[in-house]
C-alpha positions as CSV (number, residue, x, y, z in Angstrom):
1,M,-151.1,136.3,-88.6
2,A,-152.4,135.8,-91.7
3,G,-155.4,137.0,-94.2
4,I,-156.2,137.8,-97.7
5,G,-157.1,141.3,-99.8
6,T,-156.1,142.9,-102.7
7,A,-155.1,146.2,-100.9
8,H,-151.2,146.0,-101.9
9,L,-151.9,145.2,-105.4
10,R,-151.1,147.9,-108.0
11,D,-152.4,149.1,-111.6
12,A,-153.4,145.7,-113.2
13,E,-152.0,147.7,-116.5
14,Q,-148.4,148.4,-114.9
15,S,-148.0,144.5,-114.1
16,I,-146.4,141.6,-116.0
17,I,-147.8,139.3,-113.3
18,R,-151.1,139.9,-111.1
19,V,-152.4,137.1,-109.6
20,E,-155.5,137.5,-107.9
21,H,-157.4,134.8,-105.2
22,L,-155.2,132.4,-106.3
23,V,-156.4,128.6,-104.7
24,V,-154.1,125.4,-104.6
25,E,-155.5,122.9,-103.1
26,F,-154.8,118.6,-103.6
27,P,-156.7,115.7,-102.2
28,A,-155.9,114.1,-99.1
29,P,-157.0,110.8,-97.9
30,R,-161.0,110.4,-96.6
31,G,-161.7,113.4,-98.9
32,Q,-159.6,116.1,-96.9
33,K,-157.9,118.7,-98.8
34,V,-154.7,119.8,-98.7
35,H,-154.7,123.5,-98.8
36,A,-151.6,124.5,-100.0
37,V,-152.6,127.9,-101.0
38,S,-155.5,129.8,-99.7
39,D,-156.5,132.8,-101.3
40,I,-153.5,135.1,-102.2
41,S,-152.6,138.0,-104.8
42,F,-150.1,139.8,-105.4
43,D,-148.6,141.3,-108.9
44,V,-145.1,141.9,-110.5
45,L,-143.5,144.4,-112.2
46,P,-141.6,145.0,-115.4
47,G,-138.0,144.4,-114.5
48,E,-139.0,143.8,-110.6
49,T,-137.6,140.9,-108.4
50,L,-140.4,139.6,-106.3
51,G,-138.7,137.8,-103.1
52,I,-141.3,135.2,-101.6
53,V,-140.3,134.3,-98.4
54,G,-141.7,131.6,-95.5
55,E,-140.8,128.6,-93.6
56,S,-141.3,124.5,-95.5
57,G,-144.6,124.0,-95.8
58,C,-146.0,127.7,-96.8
59,G,-146.4,127.3,-100.1
60,K,-144.2,129.3,-102.0
61,S,-142.7,127.2,-104.3
62,T,-146.7,125.8,-105.1
63,T,-147.3,129.3,-105.8
64,G,-144.5,129.4,-108.2
65,R,-145.5,126.2,-109.9
66,A,-149.2,127.2,-110.3
67,L,-147.8,130.7,-112.1
68,L,-146.9,128.1,-115.0
69,Q,-150.5,126.3,-114.2
70,L,-148.3,123.4,-113.0
71,P,-150.4,122.4,-111.5
72,K,-153.6,124.2,-112.2
73,P,-154.7,126.3,-109.8
74,T,-158.3,125.5,-108.1
75,S,-159.4,128.9,-108.9
76,G,-158.2,132.5,-109.0
77,K,-156.4,134.0,-111.9
78,V,-152.9,134.3,-113.1
79,V,-152.7,137.2,-115.4
80,F,-149.2,137.3,-117.5
81,E,-149.0,140.2,-120.0
82,G,-152.7,140.9,-119.8
83,V,-153.9,136.9,-121.0
84,D,-155.5,135.0,-117.9
85,L,-153.5,131.8,-118.3
86,T,-155.8,129.9,-116.1
87,G,-158.6,130.2,-119.6
88,L,-156.1,128.3,-121.9
89,T,-155.8,125.5,-123.6
90,S,-153.0,123.1,-123.3
91,E,-151.0,124.2,-126.2
92,A,-151.3,127.8,-125.6
93,M,-150.4,127.6,-122.1
94,R,-147.3,125.4,-123.5
95,Q,-146.5,128.5,-126.2
96,V,-146.6,131.0,-123.4
97,R,-144.1,128.9,-121.0
98,T,-141.6,130.0,-123.5
99,K,-141.5,133.2,-121.8
100,M,-141.3,132.1,-118.4
101,Q,-139.0,130.0,-117.3
102,V,-138.0,128.3,-114.2
103,I,-134.7,127.5,-111.8
104,F,-135.4,124.3,-109.8
105,Q,-133.8,124.0,-106.2
106,D,-131.7,120.5,-106.6
107,P,-130.2,121.8,-110.3
108,I,-128.2,117.7,-110.6
109,S,-131.7,116.6,-110.3
110,S,-133.3,118.8,-113.4
111,L,-129.9,118.0,-115.3
112,Y,-131.4,114.3,-117.6
113,P,-127.9,112.7,-116.5
114,R,-127.5,111.0,-119.8
115,R,-127.4,113.9,-122.0
116,T,-124.5,115.8,-122.8
117,V,-124.4,119.5,-121.8
118,A,-124.9,120.9,-125.7
119,E,-128.0,118.2,-125.9
120,L,-129.3,119.8,-122.7
121,V,-129.1,123.3,-123.4
122,L,-130.4,123.1,-127.0
123,E,-132.8,120.8,-126.6
124,P,-135.6,124.1,-125.9
125,L,-134.7,125.8,-129.3
126,A,-134.6,121.9,-131.3
127,I,-138.6,121.7,-129.4
128,W,-139.6,124.9,-131.3
129,D,-137.6,124.8,-133.9
130,V,-135.7,127.6,-133.6
131,G,-132.9,128.6,-136.1
132,S,-130.6,127.0,-137.4
133,S,-128.3,124.1,-136.1
134,E,-125.3,126.4,-136.4
135,D,-127.3,129.3,-134.9
136,R,-128.4,127.6,-131.9
137,V,-125.0,126.0,-131.5
138,Q,-123.9,130.1,-131.1
139,R,-126.9,130.5,-129.3
140,A,-125.6,127.9,-126.2
141,R,-122.1,129.6,-126.6
142,L,-123.4,132.4,-125.7
143,M,-125.6,131.7,-123.0
144,L,-122.9,129.1,-121.6
145,S,-120.0,131.6,-121.8
146,E,-122.7,134.4,-119.6
147,V,-122.4,132.3,-117.1
148,N,-118.6,131.6,-116.8
149,M,-118.7,128.0,-118.9
150,D,-116.9,127.2,-122.1
151,Y,-119.0,125.5,-124.7
152,D,-116.0,123.8,-126.3
153,S,-115.1,122.4,-122.8
154,V,-118.5,121.6,-121.1
155,S,-120.5,120.5,-124.1
156,W,-119.8,117.4,-124.5
157,R,-119.4,116.5,-120.8
158,R,-122.7,115.1,-118.9
159,P,-124.3,116.3,-115.4
160,Y,-122.3,114.3,-113.1
161,E,-119.3,115.6,-113.8
162,F,-119.4,118.8,-112.7
163,S,-120.4,120.2,-108.9
164,I,-124.2,121.6,-107.8
165,G,-122.4,124.8,-108.4
166,Q,-121.7,124.4,-112.1
167,C,-124.6,122.3,-113.0
168,Q,-127.1,125.7,-111.4
169,R,-124.9,127.8,-114.2
170,I,-126.6,125.1,-116.8
171,S,-129.6,125.1,-115.4
172,I,-129.2,129.0,-116.1
173,A,-127.7,128.6,-119.6
174,R,-130.1,126.8,-120.0
175,A,-133.5,128.6,-119.0
176,L,-132.0,131.4,-121.1
177,M,-132.5,129.7,-124.4
178,L,-135.7,130.6,-125.3
179,N,-135.2,134.4,-124.3
180,P,-137.3,134.2,-121.9
181,R,-139.3,137.6,-120.0
182,V,-139.6,136.0,-116.9
183,L,-137.5,133.8,-114.3
184,I,-139.0,131.7,-111.4
185,C,-136.3,131.1,-108.9
186,D,-137.1,128.5,-106.8
187,E,-134.9,128.1,-104.1
188,P,-132.1,128.4,-106.5
189,V,-129.2,128.3,-104.1
190,S,-130.0,126.6,-100.7
191,A,-128.3,123.7,-102.4
192,L,-125.0,125.7,-102.6
193,D,-122.4,126.4,-100.6
194,V,-122.7,129.8,-98.8
195,S,-119.4,131.0,-101.4
196,V,-120.9,129.4,-104.6
197,Q,-124.5,131.2,-103.6
198,A,-122.8,134.6,-103.7
199,Q,-121.6,133.6,-107.2
200,I,-124.9,132.4,-108.2
201,L,-126.7,135.2,-107.0
202,N,-124.4,137.8,-108.1
203,L,-125.2,135.9,-111.9
204,L,-128.4,136.0,-111.6
205,E,-128.5,140.0,-111.2
206,D,-126.3,140.3,-114.0
207,M,-128.4,138.4,-115.8
208,K,-131.3,140.9,-115.1
209,R,-129.5,143.7,-116.2
210,R,-128.7,142.5,-119.1
211,Y,-131.3,140.7,-120.4
212,G,-133.8,143.2,-118.5
213,L,-135.8,139.8,-116.8
214,T,-138.9,140.2,-114.4
215,M,-137.7,137.2,-111.6
216,I,-139.6,136.0,-108.9
217,F,-137.2,134.5,-106.0
218,I,-138.3,132.0,-103.6
219,S,-136.5,131.3,-100.9
220,H,-136.4,130.3,-96.5
221,D,-133.6,132.2,-96.0
222,L,-134.1,135.9,-95.4
223,A,-130.3,137.4,-96.2
224,V,-130.6,135.8,-99.5
225,V,-134.4,137.3,-100.3
226,K,-133.2,140.9,-98.6
227,N,-129.8,141.1,-101.1
228,V,-132.2,140.5,-104.3
229,S,-135.7,141.4,-104.0
230,D,-137.2,144.7,-104.8
231,R,-140.5,143.8,-102.9
232,V,-141.0,140.9,-100.5
233,L,-144.1,138.9,-99.5
234,V,-144.4,136.7,-96.3
235,M,-146.1,133.5,-96.6
236,F,-147.5,131.5,-94.2
237,L,-149.4,127.7,-94.5
238,G,-150.6,129.3,-98.1
239,K,-151.6,132.8,-96.7
240,V,-149.6,136.4,-97.4
241,C,-149.2,137.9,-94.5
242,E,-146.9,141.0,-95.2
243,V,-146.3,142.8,-98.3
244,A,-143.1,145.8,-98.6
245,D,-140.2,146.8,-100.1
246,A,-136.4,144.5,-98.5
247,E,-135.4,147.9,-96.7
248,S,-139.3,148.8,-95.2
249,L,-139.6,144.8,-94.2
250,Y,-136.2,143.9,-92.7
251,S,-136.1,147.6,-90.7
252,A,-139.6,147.7,-89.3
253,P,-141.4,144.6,-90.1
254,A,-145.0,144.8,-89.1
255,H,-146.3,140.8,-88.8
256,P,-145.7,139.1,-85.6
257,Y,-144.6,136.1,-88.1
258,T,-141.9,138.4,-90.2
259,R,-140.6,139.6,-86.8
260,A,-140.1,135.6,-85.7
261,L,-138.8,134.8,-88.5
262,L,-136.2,137.9,-89.1
263,M,-135.2,136.6,-84.7
264,A,-134.7,133.4,-86.1
265,S,-132.3,133.9,-88.7
266,V,-128.3,134.1,-87.9
267,I,-129.0,137.5,-89.6
268,S,-131.6,139.1,-87.5
269,S,-129.5,140.7,-84.7
270,R,-126.8,142.3,-87.0
271,A,-129.7,143.7,-89.3
272,L,-131.9,144.7,-87.2
273,S,-129.2,146.6,-85.7
274,R,-128.1,148.7,-88.2
275,A,-132.0,149.1,-89.6
276,G,-132.0,151.1,-85.6
277,A,-134.6,148.7,-85.0
278,Q,-135.4,147.4,-81.5
279,P,-135.6,144.0,-81.3
280,T,-136.2,144.4,-77.2
281,T,-139.8,144.8,-78.4
282,F,-140.4,141.1,-79.6
283,A,-138.3,139.5,-76.5
284,E,-140.8,140.6,-74.4
285,E,-143.0,138.6,-77.2
286,E,-141.6,135.3,-78.5
287,E,-143.1,133.3,-80.6
288,T,-145.5,130.7,-79.1
289,Q,-143.4,127.1,-79.3
290,T,-146.5,124.4,-80.9
291,E,-146.2,122.3,-83.6
292,M,-146.8,123.5,-87.1
293,P,-150.8,123.8,-88.0
294,S,-152.0,121.4,-90.7
295,S,-152.4,122.5,-93.7
296,V,-155.2,120.1,-94.3
297,T,-156.9,121.6,-91.2
298,P,-155.7,125.0,-90.8
299,P,-157.0,127.2,-87.6
300,S,-160.4,129.0,-88.4
301,G,-159.6,132.8,-88.5
302,C,-155.8,134.0,-88.7
303,R,-153.7,130.7,-89.0
304,Y,-150.5,132.4,-87.5
305,R,-152.5,133.0,-84.3
306,T,-152.1,129.2,-82.8
307,R,-148.4,130.6,-82.2
308,C,-148.5,134.2,-82.3
309,P,-147.8,136.5,-78.3
310,R,-150.2,139.2,-79.5
311,A,-153.3,137.0,-80.6
312,Q,-156.7,137.4,-79.4
313,E,-160.0,136.4,-79.4
314,I,-161.0,138.3,-82.7
315,C,-157.9,136.3,-84.5
316,G,-159.8,133.1,-84.3
317,V,-162.8,133.9,-85.2
318,Q,-162.0,137.1,-87.8
319,E,-159.4,136.4,-90.5
320,P,-157.6,139.4,-91.2
321,I,-157.6,141.6,-94.3
322,M,-154.7,143.1,-96.0
323,R,-154.2,147.1,-95.0
324,E,-151.8,149.6,-95.6
325,I,-149.8,150.8,-92.5
326,K,-147.1,152.7,-94.2
327,T,-146.2,153.7,-97.7
328,D,-146.6,150.7,-99.8
329,H,-145.7,148.6,-96.8
330,F,-149.3,146.1,-96.0
331,V,-149.9,143.8,-93.6
332,A,-152.5,141.5,-93.0
333,C,-153.0,141.5,-89.0
334,H,-155.4,142.7,-86.6
335,F,-152.3,143.7,-83.9
336,P,-149.7,144.4,-86.1
337,L,-146.0,145.2,-84.2
338,G,-145.8,148.9,-83.2
339,A,-149.3,148.7,-82.8
340,P,-151.1,148.4,-78.6
341,A,-152.2,144.3,-78.8
342,S,-155.2,145.6,-76.3
343,T,-159.0,145.7,-77.0
344,E,-161.0,143.2,-79.3
345,A,-162.6,146.6,-80.2
346,T,-159.5,147.8,-81.9
347,A,-158.4,145.1,-83.8
348,A,-162.4,144.8,-85.2
349,G,-162.0,148.5,-86.2
350,H,-158.4,147.5,-88.2
351,S,-159.9,144.0,-89.3
352,N,-162.2,146.3,-91.5
353,T,-160.4,149.1,-92.3
């Protein structure tokens, strides 16, 4: 089930990024709207990695881009280092983006094919007129060496001469050229082979420690998110379902959708077994096999109710509110796992908590 609320937000003064009631909508035919992101809130502490996970179409990539005001949110606040980005001018926002860089899903498409590696990596410094030409080359040498590439060997070559994994290394080096505070990773390993995925993930972890980065890691791969994240946010159809630290969420998911994701993943059986969870609990409540609801006309109340085995009448009329069920473990569900899916009165009491 997916809902609203800010119970999971921490102290605003401690957060480097704080998103409140973010809404992103796009126009659709016949005057309709695509409700890509609908009233979500979350925060990220300095040095933390927030994993955002969910199936395709849940709004996770749109959320990542909305942090950079690309596109500008329909409503809500995106506060970065105490400044609300939604109220900035175009030029002021352009300057903020030097502190928030992105690594995209398809590294080959994100690198202009007619430019050399040197031109691609040096471009951020040239645009912002940072340092002398010699200083820029030294910075490029350093960043490429950090991703295990030799500047003299690759600087004159073009992206199509490299593998996808090598192109992703170049993208990481380019993203770090301006010494950003935040790195937004939009499914950065989904196009890579498993062995190469591990190399890139280890590289990102090294970069995070070495340069004190804060990361937002977006992926549909639960195994990847678990390995790199301090805190995990689960999304479904533009809404937040569950927020918890990685170990707590994977060992004892409280939301039916989170459990469905885990049971559907290739890691679920081994991960749940090692964590001591009881997958048989959910086996008796398998997800209803229906089509993904439309983001143009999403279901009333809880958006997950059309696929949820625990849904009852209240789920269609009242949207669940995010609430804490264990220390730093929050869920937006009238009938979370571990609680009896019995009466409407019980659900109403939970939603008003």
